[in-house]
C-alpha positions as a Markdown table, in Angstrom:
| # | Residue | x | y | z |
|---|---|---|---|---|
| 1 | Unk | 91.5 | 141.8 | 111.2 |
| 2 | Unk | 88.0 | 140.9 | 111.2 |
| 3 | Unk | 85.2 | 142.2 | 113.2 |
| 4 | Unk | 85.3 | 139.4 | 115.5 |
| 5 | Unk | 88.8 | 140.5 | 116.4 |
| 6 | Unk | 90.6 | 137.5 | 114.7 |
| 7 | Unk | 93.4 | 137.8 | 112.1 |
| 8 | Unk | 92.4 | 137.3 | 108.6 |
| 9 | Unk | 95.3 | 135.4 | 107.4 |
| 10 | Unk | 97.2 | 132.8 | 109.5 |
| 11 | Unk | 101.0 | 133.0 | 109.4 |
| 12 | Unk | 102.8 | 129.8 | 108.3 |
| 13 | Unk | 104.6 | 128.7 | 111.6 |
| 14 | Unk | 106.5 | 125.5 | 111.9 |
| 15 | Unk | 104.5 | 122.2 | 111.8 |
| 16 | Unk | 104.5 | 119.9 | 114.8 |
| 17 | Unk | 107.9 | 118.4 | 115.5 |
| 18 | Unk | 108.7 | 115.2 | 113.4 |
| 19 | Unk | 108.0 | 111.7 | 114.8 |
| 20 | Unk | 104.6 | 111.6 | 116.5 |
| 21 | Unk | 101.1 | 113.0 | 116.0 |
| 22 | Unk | 99.7 | 116.0 | 117.8 |
| 23 | Unk | 95.9 | 116.3 | 118.2 |
| 24 | Unk | 94.5 | 119.2 | 120.0 |
| 25 | Unk | 90.8 | 119.7 | 121.1 |
| 26 | Unk | 89.2 | 123.1 | 121.0 |
| 27 | Unk | 85.8 | 124.7 | 121.8 |
| 28 | Unk | 84.0 | 126.6 | 124.4 |
| 29 | Unk | 83.4 | 125.3 | 127.8 |
| 30 | Unk | 80.7 | 122.4 | 127.9 |
| 31 | Unk | 81.4 | 121.1 | 124.4 |
| 32 | Unk | 82.5 | 117.7 | 125.4 |
| 33 | Unk | 86.2 | 117.9 | 124.7 |
| 34 | Unk | 87.2 | 115.7 | 127.7 |
| 35 | Unk | 84.7 | 112.9 | 126.5 |
| 36 | Unk | 86.0 | 112.9 | 123.0 |
| 37 | Unk | 89.7 | 113.0 | 124.0 |
| 38 | Unk | 89.0 | 110.0 | 126.2 |
| 39 | Unk | 87.3 | 108.1 | 123.5 |
| 40 | Unk | 90.2 | 109.0 | 121.1 |
| 41 | Unk | 92.7 | 107.9 | 123.7 |
| 42 | Unk | 91.1 | 104.6 | 124.3 |
| 43 | Unk | 90.7 | 103.8 | 120.5 |
| 44 | Unk | 94.2 | 104.6 | 119.9 |
| 45 | Unk | 95.7 | 102.6 | 122.5 |
| 46 | Unk | 93.5 | 99.6 | 121.3 |
| 47 | Unk | 95.4 | 100.2 | 118.1 |
| 48 | Unk | 98.7 | 99.8 | 119.8 |
| 49 | Unk | 99.8 | 103.3 | 119.9 |
| 50 | Unk | 101.8 | 104.9 | 122.6 |
| 51 | Unk | 99.5 | 108.0 | 123.7 |
| 52 | Unk | 100.0 | 110.8 | 126.1 |
| 53 | Unk | 97.1 | 113.1 | 127.3 |
| 54 | Unk | 97.7 | 116.6 | 128.3 |
| 55 | Unk | 96.1 | 120.0 | 128.8 |
| 56 | Unk | 96.7 | 123.9 | 128.9 |
| 57 | Unk | 97.1 | 125.2 | 131.3 |
| 58 | Unk | 98.1 | 122.3 | 133.7 |
| 59 | Unk | 100.1 | 119.9 | 131.8 |
| 60 | Unk | 103.3 | 120.3 | 133.9 |
| 61 | Unk | 104.1 | 121.1 | 137.5 |
| 62 | Unk | 104.5 | 124.6 | 136.5 |
| 63 | Unk | 101.4 | 124.6 | 134.5 |
| 64 | Unk | 99.4 | 123.3 | 137.6 |
| 65 | Unk | 100.6 | 126.5 | 139.5 |
| 66 | Unk | 99.7 | 128.8 | 136.5 |
| 67 | Unk | 96.2 | 127.2 | 136.0 |
| 68 | Unk | 95.3 | 127.8 | 139.6 |
| 69 | Unk | 96.0 | 131.3 | 139.0 |
| 70 | Unk | 94.1 | 132.0 | 135.7 |
| 71 | Unk | 91.1 | 129.8 | 136.5 |
| 72 | Unk | 90.6 | 129.8 | 140.1 |
| 73 | Unk | 92.2 | 132.8 | 141.6 |
| 74 | Unk | 89.2 | 134.8 | 143.0 |
| 75 | Unk | 90.8 | 138.3 | 142.7 |
| 76 | Unk | 91.1 | 140.3 | 139.4 |
| 77 | Unk | 93.7 | 139.2 | 136.9 |
| 78 | Unk | 94.3 | 141.9 | 134.3 |
| 79 | Unk | 93.7 | 140.6 | 130.9 |
| 80 | Unk | 97.2 | 141.2 | 129.6 |
| 81 | Unk | 98.6 | 139.5 | 132.6 |
| 82 | Unk | 96.3 | 136.7 | 132.1 |
| 83 | Unk | 97.3 | 136.3 | 128.4 |
| 84 | Unk | 101.1 | 136.4 | 129.4 |
| 85 | Unk | 100.4 | 133.7 | 132.0 |
| 86 | Unk | 98.8 | 131.3 | 129.5 |
| 87 | Unk | 101.9 | 132.0 | 127.0 |
| 88 | Unk | 104.2 | 131.3 | 129.8 |
| 89 | Unk | 102.6 | 128.0 | 130.5 |
| 90 | Unk | 102.5 | 127.2 | 126.8 |
| 91 | Unk | 106.5 | 127.9 | 126.6 |
| 92 | Unk | 107.2 | 125.5 | 129.3 |
| 93 | Unk | 104.7 | 122.9 | 128.2 |
| 94 | Unk | 105.7 | 122.6 | 124.7 |
| 95 | Unk | 109.5 | 122.6 | 125.5 |
| 96 | Unk | 109.3 | 120.1 | 128.4 |
| 97 | Unk | 106.3 | 117.8 | 127.6 |
| 98 | Unk | 104.9 | 118.2 | 124.1 |
| 99 | Unk | 108.1 | 118.3 | 121.8 |
| 100 | Unk | 109.8 | 115.3 | 123.7 |
| 101 | Unk | 106.7 | 113.2 | 123.5 |
| 102 | Unk | 106.5 | 113.8 | 119.7 |
| 103 | Unk | 110.0 | 113.1 | 119.2 |
| 104 | Unk | 109.6 | 109.8 | 121.0 |
| 105 | Unk | 106.8 | 109.0 | 118.4 |
| 106 | Unk | 103.9 | 109.3 | 120.7 |
| 107 | Unk | 100.5 | 110.6 | 119.9 |
| 108 | Unk | 99.8 | 113.6 | 121.9 |
| 109 | Unk | 96.2 | 114.4 | 122.9 |
| 110 | Unk | 95.8 | 117.8 | 124.1 |
| 111 | Unk | 92.9 | 119.8 | 125.8 |
| 112 | Unk | 93.4 | 123.4 | 124.5 |
| 113 | Unk | 96.3 | 124.9 | 122.8 |
| 114 | Unk | 97.0 | 128.5 | 121.3 |
| 115 | Unk | 93.8 | 128.9 | 119.6 |
| 116 | Unk | 92.0 | 129.0 | 123.0 |
| 117 | Unk | 94.2 | 132.0 | 123.9 |
| 118 | Unk | 93.2 | 133.9 | 120.5 |
| 119 | Unk | 89.4 | 133.0 | 121.4 |
| 120 | Unk | 89.4 | 133.6 | 125.1 |
| 121 | Unk | 92.1 | 136.4 | 125.7 |
| 122 | Unk | 91.9 | 137.8 | 122.2 |
| 123 | Unk | 88.3 | 137.9 | 121.3 |
| 124 | Unk | 86.8 | 137.1 | 124.8 |
| 125 | Unk | 89.0 | 139.8 | 126.6 |
| 126 | Unk | 88.8 | 142.2 | 123.7 |
| 127 | Unk | 92.7 | 142.1 | 123.1 |
| 128 | Unk | 94.4 | 142.1 | 119.7 |
| 129 | Unk | 94.0 | 138.7 | 118.8 |
| 130 | Unk | 96.8 | 138.9 | 116.3 |
| 131 | Unk | 99.2 | 140.0 | 119.1 |
| 132 | Unk | 97.9 | 137.1 | 121.3 |
| 133 | Unk | 98.7 | 134.5 | 118.5 |
| 134 | Unk | 102.1 | 135.9 | 117.8 |
| 135 | Unk | 102.9 | 135.9 | 121.4 |
| 136 | Unk | 101.9 | 132.2 | 121.6 |
| 137 | Unk | 103.8 | 131.2 | 118.6 |
| 138 | Unk | 106.9 | 132.9 | 119.7 |
| 139 | Unk | 106.4 | 131.1 | 123.1 |
| 140 | Unk | 105.9 | 127.6 | 121.5 |
| 141 | Unk | 108.6 | 128.2 | 118.8 |
| 142 | Unk | 106.1 | 128.1 | 116.1 |
| 143 | Unk | 105.0 | 124.6 | 116.9 |
| 144 | Unk | 101.3 | 123.8 | 115.7 |
| 145 | Unk | 99.3 | 120.6 | 116.0 |
| 146 | Unk | 98.7 | 118.2 | 112.9 |
| 147 | Unk | 94.9 | 118.2 | 113.8 |
| 148 | Unk | 92.7 | 120.6 | 115.7 |
| 149 | Unk | 89.2 | 119.3 | 116.5 |
| 150 | Unk | 86.8 | 122.2 | 117.3 |
| 151 | Unk | 83.7 | 121.0 | 119.0 |
| 152 | Unk | 81.2 | 123.8 | 118.2 |
| 153 | Unk | 78.1 | 124.6 | 120.2 |
| 154 | Unk | 75.9 | 127.4 | 120.9 |
| 155 | Unk | 76.9 | 129.0 | 124.2 |
| 156 | Unk | 73.3 | 128.5 | 125.7 |
| 157 | Unk | 73.3 | 124.8 | 125.1 |
| 158 | Unk | 77.0 | 124.6 | 126.5 |
| 159 | Unk | 76.0 | 126.6 | 129.6 |
| 160 | Unk | 73.1 | 124.2 | 130.1 |
| 161 | Unk | 75.4 | 121.1 | 130.0 |
| 162 | Unk | 77.7 | 122.9 | 132.6 |
| 163 | Unk | 74.7 | 123.7 | 134.9 |
| 164 | Unk | 73.6 | 119.9 | 134.7 |
| 165 | Unk | 77.2 | 119.0 | 135.8 |
| 166 | Unk | 76.7 | 121.0 | 139.1 |
| 167 | Unk | 80.1 | 121.7 | 139.6 |
| 168 | Unk | 81.7 | 125.3 | 140.4 |
| 169 | Unk | 82.4 | 127.6 | 137.4 |
| 170 | Unk | 85.9 | 128.6 | 136.9 |
| 171 | Unk | 86.7 | 132.2 | 136.1 |
| 172 | Unk | 86.4 | 131.8 | 132.3 |
| 173 | Unk | 83.0 | 129.5 | 132.8 |
| 174 | Unk | 81.6 | 132.2 | 134.8 |
| 175 | Unk | 81.7 | 135.0 | 132.2 |
| 176 | Unk | 78.6 | 136.4 | 130.7 |
| 177 | Unk | 77.1 | 135.0 | 127.6 |
| 178 | Unk | 78.5 | 137.9 | 125.2 |
| 179 | Unk | 82.0 | 136.7 | 126.3 |
| 180 | Unk | 81.1 | 133.3 | 125.1 |
| 181 | Unk | 79.5 | 134.4 | 121.9 |
| 182 | Unk | 82.7 | 136.3 | 121.1 |
| 183 | Unk | 84.7 | 133.2 | 121.9 |
| 184 | Unk | 82.7 | 130.8 | 119.8 |
| 185 | Unk | 82.8 | 133.3 | 116.7 |
| 186 | Unk | 86.7 | 133.6 | 117.0 |
| 187 | Unk | 87.1 | 129.9 | 117.1 |
| 188 | Unk | 85.0 | 129.4 | 113.9 |
| 189 | Unk | 87.0 | 132.3 | 112.2 |
| 190 | Unk | 90.1 | 130.4 | 113.1 |
| 191 | Unk | 88.9 | 127.3 | 111.6 |
| 192 | Unk | 87.8 | 128.9 | 108.3 |
| 193 | Unk | 91.3 | 130.3 | 108.1 |
| 194 | Unk | 93.2 | 127.0 | 108.6 |
| 195 | Unk | 90.8 | 124.4 | 107.1 |
| 196 | Unk | 93.8 | 121.8 | 106.7 |
| 197 | Unk | 94.4 | 121.8 | 110.4 |
| 198 | Unk | 91.0 | 122.0 | 111.6 |
| 199 | Unk | 88.2 | 119.5 | 111.9 |
| 200 | Unk | 84.8 | 121.3 | 112.8 |
| 201 | Unk | 82.2 | 119.3 | 114.3 |
| 202 | Unk | 78.6 | 119.9 | 115.8 |
| 203 | Unk | 79.0 | 119.1 | 119.3 |
| 204 | Unk | 75.3 | 118.5 | 119.7 |
| 205 | Unk | 75.8 | 115.4 | 117.7 |
| 206 | Unk | 75.8 | 112.0 | 119.5 |
| 207 | Unk | 79.2 | 111.2 | 121.0 |
| 208 | Unk | 79.7 | 108.1 | 119.0 |
| 209 | Unk | 79.2 | 109.9 | 115.8 |
| 210 | Unk | 81.6 | 112.6 | 116.9 |
| 211 | Unk | 84.2 | 109.9 | 118.0 |
| 212 | Unk | 83.9 | 108.3 | 114.6 |
| 213 | Unk | 84.6 | 111.4 | 112.7 |
| 214 | Unk | 87.5 | 112.2 | 114.8 |
| 215 | Unk | 89.0 | 108.7 | 114.5 |
| 216 | Unk | 88.7 | 109.1 | 110.6 |
| 217 | Unk | 90.6 | 112.2 | 110.6 |
| 218 | Unk | 93.3 | 111.0 | 112.8 |
| 219 | Unk | 93.7 | 107.8 | 110.9 |
| 220 | Unk | 94.3 | 109.7 | 107.7 |
| 221 | Unk | 97.4 | 111.1 | 109.5 |
| 222 | Unk | 98.6 | 108.1 | 110.8 |
| 223 | Unk | 98.3 | 106.3 | 107.5 |
C-alpha cells in the first residue's frame, strides 16, 4: 500500500469478455471525459462499428436509482455504504449490460468504472483502496476493460471548468480541494501500476489532439 492509499501491485483478474472492445474513461470531474467519449463514439460509428455508450453509476434502470442516491442525495451517506452502492451498481451493470454488449461484438464506451471507486471511495474517502478494488472485482466477476483512458488535470483547473459550466455540483464535485488532490494522485498511481491498460493524457491539451491519441490506441486494439 502506498502513501496515496492505492495498492502497489494490481492483481491479474480476467480480461474483458471476448468479442467486442471495452473502453473506459477515467479522471477527475471536469477533465472532459464526456467530450472525448462522444468524439470516439462518432469516429467509431463512421468506421462502421457497432457502439454502445454507458456510464457508472446509471447505465441501467437500477443504476439510475443508485446514481440518484450516491450523487444527488442531500443527506449523509456513510463512506462504506457509498462504496457498497457503487459496487452493487457495477455488479448489475456488468452482468446485464456490458458483458452482453461485448459478447455481441460491440464496442462499449463507458464513463467511469472500478478505477473511480478506488480513487474516489478509496483515496478520496480514505478507505482501504485494496479492499475497494477487491470488492469491485468480485462484483464484476473480475472483468477489466481493454483500454482505460485517464484524462489528467490539476483539480484547480478542473474546478474552473466546472464553475464555467454553471451547473449545480453533485456530492462528489462539491468536495474540497484536498479530496480531489487525493483522487488525482490515486488515478495516476493506478495508471503507473497498469501501463498496458491505461492511456494517460494531459487533459489541458486541445480536444482534437486528445481525440487523435485516443483513436490511435483504440485502433491498435481493433487491428
